[in-house]
PyMOL CGO cylinders between C-alpha atoms (Angstrom):
from pymol import cmd
from pymol.cgo import CYLINDER

trace = [
    CYLINDER, 12.25, -22.27, -51.65, 14.80, -19.96, -50.12, 0.3, 1, 1, 1, 1, 1, 1,
    CYLINDER, 14.80, -19.96, -50.12, 12.17, -17.26, -49.60, 0.3, 1, 1, 1, 1, 1, 1,
    CYLINDER, 12.17, -17.26, -49.60, 10.00, -19.62, -47.50, 0.3, 1, 1, 1, 1, 1, 1,
    CYLINDER, 10.00, -19.62, -47.50, 12.91, -20.57, -45.26, 0.3, 1, 1, 1, 1, 1, 1,
    CYLINDER, 12.91, -20.57, -45.26, 13.76, -16.89, -44.67, 0.3, 1, 1, 1, 1, 1, 1,
    CYLINDER, 13.76, -16.89, -44.67, 10.12, -16.15, -43.91, 0.3, 1, 1, 1, 1, 1, 1,
    CYLINDER, 10.12, -16.15, -43.91, 9.97, -19.10, -41.50, 0.3, 1, 1, 1, 1, 1, 1,
    CYLINDER, 9.97, -19.10, -41.50, 13.17, -18.02, -39.76, 0.3, 1, 1, 1, 1, 1, 1,
    CYLINDER, 13.17, -18.02, -39.76, 11.85, -14.46, -39.41, 0.3, 1, 1, 1, 1, 1, 1,
    CYLINDER, 11.85, -14.46, -39.41, 8.54, -15.73, -37.98, 0.3, 1, 1, 1, 1, 1, 1,
    CYLINDER, 8.54, -15.73, -37.98, 10.38, -17.98, -35.49, 0.3, 1, 1, 1, 1, 1, 1,
    CYLINDER, 10.38, -17.98, -35.49, 12.64, -15.11, -34.41, 0.3, 1, 1, 1, 1, 1, 1,
    CYLINDER, 12.64, -15.11, -34.41, 9.64, -12.81, -33.90, 0.3, 1, 1, 1, 1, 1, 1,
    CYLINDER, 9.64, -12.81, -33.90, 7.80, -15.45, -31.87, 0.3, 1, 1, 1, 1, 1, 1,
    CYLINDER, 7.80, -15.45, -31.87, 10.86, -16.02, -29.70, 0.3, 1, 1, 1, 1, 1, 1,
    CYLINDER, 10.86, -16.02, -29.70, 11.30, -12.27, -29.13, 0.3, 1, 1, 1, 1, 1, 1,
    CYLINDER, 11.30, -12.27, -29.13, 7.65, -11.76, -28.13, 0.3, 1, 1, 1, 1, 1, 1,
    CYLINDER, 7.65, -11.76, -28.13, 7.71, -14.78, -25.79, 0.3, 1, 1, 1, 1, 1, 1,
    CYLINDER, 7.71, -14.78, -25.79, 10.92, -13.62, -24.13, 0.3, 1, 1, 1, 1, 1, 1,
    CYLINDER, 10.92, -13.62, -24.13, 9.53, -10.10, -23.79, 0.3, 1, 1, 1, 1, 1, 1,
    CYLINDER, 9.53, -10.10, -23.79, 6.37, -11.36, -22.08, 0.3, 1, 1, 1, 1, 1, 1,
    CYLINDER, 6.37, -11.36, -22.08, 8.40, -13.55, -19.75, 0.3, 1, 1, 1, 1, 1, 1,
    CYLINDER, 8.40, -13.55, -19.75, 10.58, -10.61, -18.73, 0.3, 1, 1, 1, 1, 1, 1,
    CYLINDER, 10.58, -10.61, -18.73, 7.66, -8.20, -18.40, 0.3, 1, 1, 1, 1, 1, 1,
    CYLINDER, 7.66, -8.20, -18.40, 5.37, -10.46, -16.37, 0.3, 1, 1, 1, 1, 1, 1,
    CYLINDER, 5.37, -10.46, -16.37, 1.83, -9.69, -15.33, 0.3, 1, 1, 1, 1, 1, 1,
    CYLINDER, 1.83, -9.69, -15.33, 2.72, -7.78, -12.15, 0.3, 1, 1, 1, 1, 1, 1,
    CYLINDER, 2.72, -7.78, -12.15, 5.11, -5.28, -13.67, 0.3, 1, 1, 1, 1, 1, 1,
    CYLINDER, 5.11, -5.28, -13.67, 4.66, -1.54, -14.23, 0.3, 1, 1, 1, 1, 1, 1,
    CYLINDER, 4.66, -1.54, -14.23, 4.66, -2.14, -18.00, 0.3, 1, 1, 1, 1, 1, 1,
    CYLINDER, 4.66, -2.14, -18.00, 1.52, -4.25, -17.75, 0.3, 1, 1, 1, 1, 1, 1,
    CYLINDER, 1.52, -4.25, -17.75, -0.08, -1.74, -15.35, 0.3, 1, 1, 1, 1, 1, 1,
    CYLINDER, -0.08, -1.74, -15.35, -0.97, 0.55, -18.24, 0.3, 1, 1, 1, 1, 1, 1,
    CYLINDER, -0.97, 0.55, -18.24, -3.51, -2.03, -19.39, 0.3, 1, 1, 1, 1, 1, 1,
    CYLINDER, -3.51, -2.03, -19.39, -5.66, -1.82, -16.23, 0.3, 1, 1, 1, 1, 1, 1,
    CYLINDER, -5.66, -1.82, -16.23, -7.71, 0.85, -14.43, 0.3, 1, 1, 1, 1, 1, 1,
    CYLINDER, -7.71, 0.85, -14.43, -6.57, 2.44, -11.17, 0.3, 1, 1, 1, 1, 1, 1,
    CYLINDER, -6.57, 2.44, -11.17, -7.52, 0.64, -7.94, 0.3, 1, 1, 1, 1, 1, 1,
    CYLINDER, -7.52, 0.64, -7.94, -10.41, 2.20, -6.03, 0.3, 1, 1, 1, 1, 1, 1,
    CYLINDER, -10.41, 2.20, -6.03, -10.95, 2.31, -2.28, 0.3, 1, 1, 1, 1, 1, 1,
    CYLINDER, -10.95, 2.31, -2.28, -14.23, 0.42, -2.67, 0.3, 1, 1, 1, 1, 1, 1,
    CYLINDER, -14.23, 0.42, -2.67, -12.61, -2.55, -4.44, 0.3, 1, 1, 1, 1, 1, 1,
    CYLINDER, -12.61, -2.55, -4.44, -9.85, -3.02, -1.86, 0.3, 1, 1, 1, 1, 1, 1,
    CYLINDER, -9.85, -3.02, -1.86, -9.70, -4.72, 1.53, 0.3, 1, 1, 1, 1, 1, 1,
    CYLINDER, -9.70, -4.72, 1.53, -7.72, -2.75, 4.15, 0.3, 1, 1, 1, 1, 1, 1,
    CYLINDER, -7.72, -2.75, 4.15, -5.94, -3.81, 7.35, 0.3, 1, 1, 1, 1, 1, 1,
    CYLINDER, -5.94, -3.81, 7.35, -3.81, -1.82, 9.83, 0.3, 1, 1, 1, 1, 1, 1,
    CYLINDER, -3.81, -1.82, 9.83, -1.50, -3.85, 12.05, 0.3, 1, 1, 1, 1, 1, 1,
    CYLINDER, -1.50, -3.85, 12.05, 0.45, -2.11, 14.83, 0.3, 1, 1, 1, 1, 1, 1,
    CYLINDER, 0.45, -2.11, 14.83, 3.61, -4.09, 15.47, 0.3, 1, 1, 1, 1, 1, 1,
    CYLINDER, 3.61, -4.09, 15.47, 4.98, -4.98, 18.87, 0.3, 1, 1, 1, 1, 1, 1,
    CYLINDER, 4.98, -4.98, 18.87, 6.78, -2.02, 20.43, 0.3, 1, 1, 1, 1, 1, 1,
    CYLINDER, 6.78, -2.02, 20.43, 10.53, -2.31, 20.69, 0.3, 1, 1, 1, 1, 1, 1,
    CYLINDER, 10.53, -2.31, 20.69, 11.96, -1.47, 24.15, 0.3, 1, 1, 1, 1, 1, 1,
    CYLINDER, 11.96, -1.47, 24.15, 13.17, 2.15, 24.58, 0.3, 1, 1, 1, 1, 1, 1,
    CYLINDER, 13.17, 2.15, 24.58, 12.11, 3.09, 21.04, 0.3, 1, 1, 1, 1, 1, 1,
    CYLINDER, 12.11, 3.09, 21.04, 10.41, 6.43, 20.40, 0.3, 1, 1, 1, 1, 1, 1,
    CYLINDER, 10.41, 6.43, 20.40, 9.17, 5.28, 16.98, 0.3, 1, 1, 1, 1, 1, 1,
    CYLINDER, 9.17, 5.28, 16.98, 6.30, 2.83, 16.64, 0.3, 1, 1, 1, 1, 1, 1,
    CYLINDER, 6.30, 2.83, 16.64, 6.06, 0.55, 13.58, 0.3, 1, 1, 1, 1, 1, 1,
    CYLINDER, 6.06, 0.55, 13.58, 2.82, -0.43, 11.86, 0.3, 1, 1, 1, 1, 1, 1,
    CYLINDER, 2.82, -0.43, 11.86, 1.86, -2.06, 8.57, 0.3, 1, 1, 1, 1, 1, 1,
    CYLINDER, 1.86, -2.06, 8.57, -0.89, -1.14, 6.14, 0.3, 1, 1, 1, 1, 1, 1,
    CYLINDER, -0.89, -1.14, 6.14, -2.05, -4.16, 4.11, 0.3, 1, 1, 1, 1, 1, 1,
    CYLINDER, -2.05, -4.16, 4.11, -4.23, -3.86, 1.04, 0.3, 1, 1, 1, 1, 1, 1,
    CYLINDER, -4.23, -3.86, 1.04, -5.90, -6.73, -0.88, 0.3, 1, 1, 1, 1, 1, 1,
    CYLINDER, -5.90, -6.73, -0.88, -7.62, -6.44, -4.27, 0.3, 1, 1, 1, 1, 1, 1,
    CYLINDER, -7.62, -6.44, -4.27, -11.13, -7.78, -3.64, 0.3, 1, 1, 1, 1, 1, 1,
    CYLINDER, -11.13, -7.78, -3.64, -12.46, -6.64, -7.01, 0.3, 1, 1, 1, 1, 1, 1,
    CYLINDER, -12.46, -6.64, -7.01, -13.22, -8.93, -9.93, 0.3, 1, 1, 1, 1, 1, 1,
    CYLINDER, -13.22, -8.93, -9.93, -10.53, -7.44, -12.21, 0.3, 1, 1, 1, 1, 1, 1,
    CYLINDER, -10.53, -7.44, -12.21, -6.85, -6.55, -11.85, 0.3, 1, 1, 1, 1, 1, 1,
    CYLINDER, -6.85, -6.55, -11.85, -6.13, -2.90, -11.10, 0.3, 1, 1, 1, 1, 1, 1,
    CYLINDER, -6.13, -2.90, -11.10, -3.15, -0.56, -10.80, 0.3, 1, 1, 1, 1, 1, 1,
    CYLINDER, -3.15, -0.56, -10.80, -2.02, 0.54, -7.34, 0.3, 1, 1, 1, 1, 1, 1,
    CYLINDER, -2.02, 0.54, -7.34, -0.02, 3.61, -8.32, 0.3, 1, 1, 1, 1, 1, 1,
    CYLINDER, -0.02, 3.61, -8.32, 1.39, 5.81, -5.56, 0.3, 1, 1, 1, 1, 1, 1,
    CYLINDER, 1.39, 5.81, -5.56, 0.97, 6.24, -1.82, 0.3, 1, 1, 1, 1, 1, 1,
    CYLINDER, 0.97, 6.24, -1.82, -2.46, 5.58, -0.30, 0.3, 1, 1, 1, 1, 1, 1,
    CYLINDER, -2.46, 5.58, -0.30, -4.03, 8.24, 1.92, 0.3, 1, 1, 1, 1, 1, 1,
    CYLINDER, -4.03, 8.24, 1.92, -3.81, 7.38, 5.64, 0.3, 1, 1, 1, 1, 1, 1,
    CYLINDER, -3.81, 7.38, 5.64, -4.98, 9.60, 8.51, 0.3, 1, 1, 1, 1, 1, 1,
    CYLINDER, -4.98, 9.60, 8.51, -5.77, 9.22, 12.19, 0.3, 1, 1, 1, 1, 1, 1,
    CYLINDER, -5.77, 9.22, 12.19, -8.22, 11.76, 13.64, 0.3, 1, 1, 1, 1, 1, 1,
    CYLINDER, -8.22, 11.76, 13.64, -9.11, 12.68, 17.20, 0.3, 1, 1, 1, 1, 1, 1,
    CYLINDER, -9.11, 12.68, 17.20, -12.76, 13.49, 16.62, 0.3, 1, 1, 1, 1, 1, 1,
    CYLINDER, -12.76, 13.49, 16.62, -12.97, 16.95, 15.06, 0.3, 1, 1, 1, 1, 1, 1,
    CYLINDER, -12.97, 16.95, 15.06, -9.69, 17.90, 16.73, 0.3, 1, 1, 1, 1, 1, 1,
    CYLINDER, -9.69, 17.90, 16.73, -6.10, 17.20, 15.70, 0.3, 1, 1, 1, 1, 1, 1,
    CYLINDER, -6.10, 17.20, 15.70, -5.14, 14.64, 13.12, 0.3, 1, 1, 1, 1, 1, 1,
    CYLINDER, -5.14, 14.64, 13.12, -2.00, 12.89, 11.98, 0.3, 1, 1, 1, 1, 1, 1,
    CYLINDER, -2.00, 12.89, 11.98, -1.57, 12.26, 8.23, 0.3, 1, 1, 1, 1, 1, 1,
    CYLINDER, -1.57, 12.26, 8.23, 0.75, 9.85, 6.46, 0.3, 1, 1, 1, 1, 1, 1,
    CYLINDER, 0.75, 9.85, 6.46, 3.42, 11.26, 4.21, 0.3, 1, 1, 1, 1, 1, 1,
    CYLINDER, 3.42, 11.26, 4.21, 5.13, 9.02, 1.67, 0.3, 1, 1, 1, 1, 1, 1,
    CYLINDER, 5.13, 9.02, 1.67, 8.87, 8.53, 2.01, 0.3, 1, 1, 1, 1, 1, 1,
    CYLINDER, 8.87, 8.53, 2.01, 10.67, 7.17, -1.04, 0.3, 1, 1, 1, 1, 1, 1,
    CYLINDER, 10.67, 7.17, -1.04, 9.52, 6.39, -4.57, 0.3, 1, 1, 1, 1, 1, 1,
    CYLINDER, 9.52, 6.39, -4.57, 6.30, 4.47, -5.14, 0.3, 1, 1, 1, 1, 1, 1,
    CYLINDER, 6.30, 4.47, -5.14, 6.22, 2.43, -8.34, 0.3, 1, 1, 1, 1, 1, 1,
    CYLINDER, 6.22, 2.43, -8.34, 2.93, 1.35, -9.94, 0.3, 1, 1, 1, 1, 1, 1,
    CYLINDER, 2.93, 1.35, -9.94, 1.90, -2.18, -9.01, 0.3, 1, 1, 1, 1, 1, 1,
    CYLINDER, 1.90, -2.18, -9.01, -0.33, -4.28, -11.25, 0.3, 1, 1, 1, 1, 1, 1,
    CYLINDER, -0.33, -4.28, -11.25, -2.53, -5.86, -8.59, 0.3, 1, 1, 1, 1, 1, 1,
    CYLINDER, -2.53, -5.86, -8.59, -4.30, -9.03, -9.72, 0.3, 1, 1, 1, 1, 1, 1,
    CYLINDER, -4.30, -9.03, -9.72, -7.50, -10.21, -8.03, 0.3, 1, 1, 1, 1, 1, 1,
    CYLINDER, -7.50, -10.21, -8.03, -6.54, -11.38, -4.53, 0.3, 1, 1, 1, 1, 1, 1,
    CYLINDER, -6.54, -11.38, -4.53, -3.12, -9.71, -4.81, 0.3, 1, 1, 1, 1, 1, 1,
    CYLINDER, -3.12, -9.71, -4.81, -1.72, -7.96, -1.76, 0.3, 1, 1, 1, 1, 1, 1,
    CYLINDER, -1.72, -7.96, -1.76, 0.26, -4.76, -1.22, 0.3, 1, 1, 1, 1, 1, 1,
    CYLINDER, 0.26, -4.76, -1.22, 1.88, -3.66, 2.04, 0.3, 1, 1, 1, 1, 1, 1,
    CYLINDER, 1.88, -3.66, 2.04, 3.34, -0.37, 3.21, 0.3, 1, 1, 1, 1, 1, 1,
    CYLINDER, 3.34, -0.37, 3.21, 5.31, 0.20, 6.40, 0.3, 1, 1, 1, 1, 1, 1,
    CYLINDER, 5.31, 0.20, 6.40, 4.25, 3.01, 8.75, 0.3, 1, 1, 1, 1, 1, 1,
    CYLINDER, 4.25, 3.01, 8.75, 6.32, 4.78, 11.42, 0.3, 1, 1, 1, 1, 1, 1,
    CYLINDER, 6.32, 4.78, 11.42, 5.12, 7.33, 13.94, 0.3, 1, 1, 1, 1, 1, 1,
    CYLINDER, 5.12, 7.33, 13.94, 6.26, 8.93, 17.18, 0.3, 1, 1, 1, 1, 1, 1,
    CYLINDER, 6.26, 8.93, 17.18, 4.63, 6.98, 20.00, 0.3, 1, 1, 1, 1, 1, 1,
    CYLINDER, 4.63, 6.98, 20.00, 3.41, 8.97, 23.02, 0.3, 1, 1, 1, 1, 1, 1,
    CYLINDER, 3.41, 8.97, 23.02, 4.87, 7.75, 26.29, 0.3, 1, 1, 1, 1, 1, 1,
    CYLINDER, 4.87, 7.75, 26.29, 2.37, 6.46, 28.85, 0.3, 1, 1, 1, 1, 1, 1,
    CYLINDER, 2.37, 6.46, 28.85, 0.61, 9.27, 30.72, 0.3, 1, 1, 1, 1, 1, 1,
    CYLINDER, 0.61, 9.27, 30.72, 2.08, 12.12, 28.64, 0.3, 1, 1, 1, 1, 1, 1,
    CYLINDER, 2.08, 12.12, 28.64, -0.80, 12.70, 26.22, 0.3, 1, 1, 1, 1, 1, 1,
    CYLINDER, -0.80, 12.70, 26.22, -1.86, 15.92, 27.97, 0.3, 1, 1, 1, 1, 1, 1,
    CYLINDER, -1.86, 15.92, 27.97, 1.66, 17.40, 27.87, 0.3, 1, 1, 1, 1, 1, 1,
    CYLINDER, 1.66, 17.40, 27.87, 2.20, 16.94, 24.13, 0.3, 1, 1, 1, 1, 1, 1,
    CYLINDER, 2.20, 16.94, 24.13, 1.55, 19.76, 21.60, 0.3, 1, 1, 1, 1, 1, 1,
    CYLINDER, 1.55, 19.76, 21.60, 0.13, 17.23, 19.11, 0.3, 1, 1, 1, 1, 1, 1,
    CYLINDER, 0.13, 17.23, 19.11, -1.48, 14.11, 20.53, 0.3, 1, 1, 1, 1, 1, 1,
    CYLINDER, -1.48, 14.11, 20.53, -3.80, 11.95, 18.45, 0.3, 1, 1, 1, 1, 1, 1,
    CYLINDER, -3.80, 11.95, 18.45, -5.17, 8.82, 20.04, 0.3, 1, 1, 1, 1, 1, 1,
    CYLINDER, -5.17, 8.82, 20.04, -7.61, 6.58, 18.23, 0.3, 1, 1, 1, 1, 1, 1,
    CYLINDER, -7.61, 6.58, 18.23, -8.09, 2.95, 17.25, 0.3, 1, 1, 1, 1, 1, 1,
    CYLINDER, -8.09, 2.95, 17.25, -9.43, 3.83, 13.80, 0.3, 1, 1, 1, 1, 1, 1,
    CYLINDER, -9.43, 3.83, 13.80, -7.66, 5.20, 10.72, 0.3, 1, 1, 1, 1, 1, 1,
    CYLINDER, -7.66, 5.20, 10.72, -9.19, 6.59, 7.53, 0.3, 1, 1, 1, 1, 1, 1,
    CYLINDER, -9.19, 6.59, 7.53, -7.62, 5.15, 4.35, 0.3, 1, 1, 1, 1, 1, 1,
    CYLINDER, -7.62, 5.15, 4.35, -8.13, 5.50, 0.61, 0.3, 1, 1, 1, 1, 1, 1,
    CYLINDER, -8.13, 5.50, 0.61, -6.49, 4.29, -2.59, 0.3, 1, 1, 1, 1, 1, 1,
    CYLINDER, -6.49, 4.29, -2.59, -3.97, 6.50, -4.38, 0.3, 1, 1, 1, 1, 1, 1,
    CYLINDER, -3.97, 6.50, -4.38, -5.64, 9.09, -6.62, 0.3, 1, 1, 1, 1, 1, 1,
    CYLINDER, -5.64, 9.09, -6.62, -9.14, 8.01, -5.48, 0.3, 1, 1, 1, 1, 1, 1,
    CYLINDER, -9.14, 8.01, -5.48, -11.44, 10.99, -4.96, 0.3, 1, 1, 1, 1, 1, 1,
    CYLINDER, -11.44, 10.99, -4.96, -14.41, 8.94, -3.72, 0.3, 1, 1, 1, 1, 1, 1,
    CYLINDER, -14.41, 8.94, -3.72, -13.58, 9.33, -0.03, 0.3, 1, 1, 1, 1, 1, 1,
    CYLINDER, -13.58, 9.33, -0.03, -11.97, 7.16, 2.59, 0.3, 1, 1, 1, 1, 1, 1,
    CYLINDER, -11.97, 7.16, 2.59, -12.83, 4.05, 4.52, 0.3, 1, 1, 1, 1, 1, 1,
    CYLINDER, -12.83, 4.05, 4.52, -12.53, 3.66, 8.30, 0.3, 1, 1, 1, 1, 1, 1,
    CYLINDER, -12.53, 3.66, 8.30, -10.27, 0.77, 9.34, 0.3, 1, 1, 1, 1, 1, 1,
    CYLINDER, -10.27, 0.77, 9.34, -9.73, -0.50, 12.87, 0.3, 1, 1, 1, 1, 1, 1,
    CYLINDER, -9.73, -0.50, 12.87, -6.10, -0.77, 14.02, 0.3, 1, 1, 1, 1, 1, 1,
    CYLINDER, -6.10, -0.77, 14.02, -5.17, -4.14, 15.49, 0.3, 1, 1, 1, 1, 1, 1,
    CYLINDER, -5.17, -4.14, 15.49, -2.10, -5.68, 17.10, 0.3, 1, 1, 1, 1, 1, 1,
    CYLINDER, -2.10, -5.68, 17.10, -0.28, -8.69, 15.64, 0.3, 1, 1, 1, 1, 1, 1,
    CYLINDER, -0.28, -8.69, 15.64, -2.70, -11.09, 17.37, 0.3, 1, 1, 1, 1, 1, 1,
    CYLINDER, -2.70, -11.09, 17.37, -5.77, -9.33, 15.93, 0.3, 1, 1, 1, 1, 1, 1,
    CYLINDER, -5.77, -9.33, 15.93, -6.82, -7.49, 19.09, 0.3, 1, 1, 1, 1, 1, 1,
    CYLINDER, -6.82, -7.49, 19.09, -8.14, -3.93, 18.70, 0.3, 1, 1, 1, 1, 1, 1,
    CYLINDER, -8.14, -3.93, 18.70, -5.38, -1.45, 19.61, 0.3, 1, 1, 1, 1, 1, 1,
    CYLINDER, -5.38, -1.45, 19.61, -5.38, 2.29, 20.23, 0.3, 1, 1, 1, 1, 1, 1,
    CYLINDER, -5.38, 2.29, 20.23, -2.66, 4.24, 18.41, 0.3, 1, 1, 1, 1, 1, 1,
    CYLINDER, -2.66, 4.24, 18.41, -1.12, 7.07, 20.49, 0.3, 1, 1, 1, 1, 1, 1,
    CYLINDER, -1.12, 7.07, 20.49, 0.55, 9.39, 17.99, 0.3, 1, 1, 1, 1, 1, 1,
    CYLINDER, 0.55, 9.39, 17.99, 2.55, 12.42, 19.18, 0.3, 1, 1, 1, 1, 1, 1,
    CYLINDER, 2.55, 12.42, 19.18, 3.20, 14.04, 15.80, 0.3, 1, 1, 1, 1, 1, 1,
    CYLINDER, 3.20, 14.04, 15.80, 1.20, 15.42, 12.93, 0.3, 1, 1, 1, 1, 1, 1,
    CYLINDER, 1.20, 15.42, 12.93, 3.07, 13.20, 10.44, 0.3, 1, 1, 1, 1, 1, 1,
    CYLINDER, 3.07, 13.20, 10.44, 3.15, 9.44, 10.02, 0.3, 1, 1, 1, 1, 1, 1,
    CYLINDER, 3.15, 9.44, 10.02, 5.94, 8.27, 7.70, 0.3, 1, 1, 1, 1, 1, 1,
    CYLINDER, 5.94, 8.27, 7.70, 4.94, 5.73, 5.05, 0.3, 1, 1, 1, 1, 1, 1,
    CYLINDER, 4.94, 5.73, 5.05, 7.32, 3.47, 3.12, 0.3, 1, 1, 1, 1, 1, 1,
    CYLINDER, 7.32, 3.47, 3.12, 6.62, 2.90, -0.58, 0.3, 1, 1, 1, 1, 1, 1,
    CYLINDER, 6.62, 2.90, -0.58, 3.93, 0.25, -1.14, 0.3, 1, 1, 1, 1, 1, 1,
    CYLINDER, 3.93, 0.25, -1.14, 5.33, -3.13, -2.21, 0.3, 1, 1, 1, 1, 1, 1,
    CYLINDER, 5.33, -3.13, -2.21, 3.68, -6.20, -3.61, 0.3, 1, 1, 1, 1, 1, 1,
    CYLINDER, 3.68, -6.20, -3.61, 3.51, -8.81, -0.84, 0.3, 1, 1, 1, 1, 1, 1,
    CYLINDER, 3.51, -8.81, -0.84, 4.99, -12.26, -1.47, 0.3, 1, 1, 1, 1, 1, 1,
    CYLINDER, 4.99, -12.26, -1.47, 2.60, -15.17, -1.18, 0.3, 1, 1, 1, 1, 1, 1,
]
cmd.load_cgo(trace, "trace")
């Protein structure tokens, strides 16, 4: 009789430990990310929003938003590729700033990353050593070798907006899972 009660107590303790571990881990954590494949550019929806310019600021803020449109969860692990080209001429590439943790992105889940770049003053595009002006950026998922996707830059109201970048580097914050 005593053996059954010890066995029952051990089973209850194990069940409690596993349940608590799953509650702490959660489905969106880096620990669960190992169970899913990496996100691909093709399975993601992309959006570039250029935020309203602050007065007298040399830096312009933008936001890259990514939504998992695939049928399965995937892992968004690292910084996405982001570049703005001026035809076959100069280009400005994003460089990650900070530490990007893997994000287990469920279907319909959203990730955002802040972007900062040096904004060209009005009328000074010809005087700048590096001047990239375009309303389209090329983006791709982290570690995806399949190629990029062209995405139109828009303002906060959804209107198409030309980015005037006077630097060869765009700084990108680590991607973060967006709250719903």
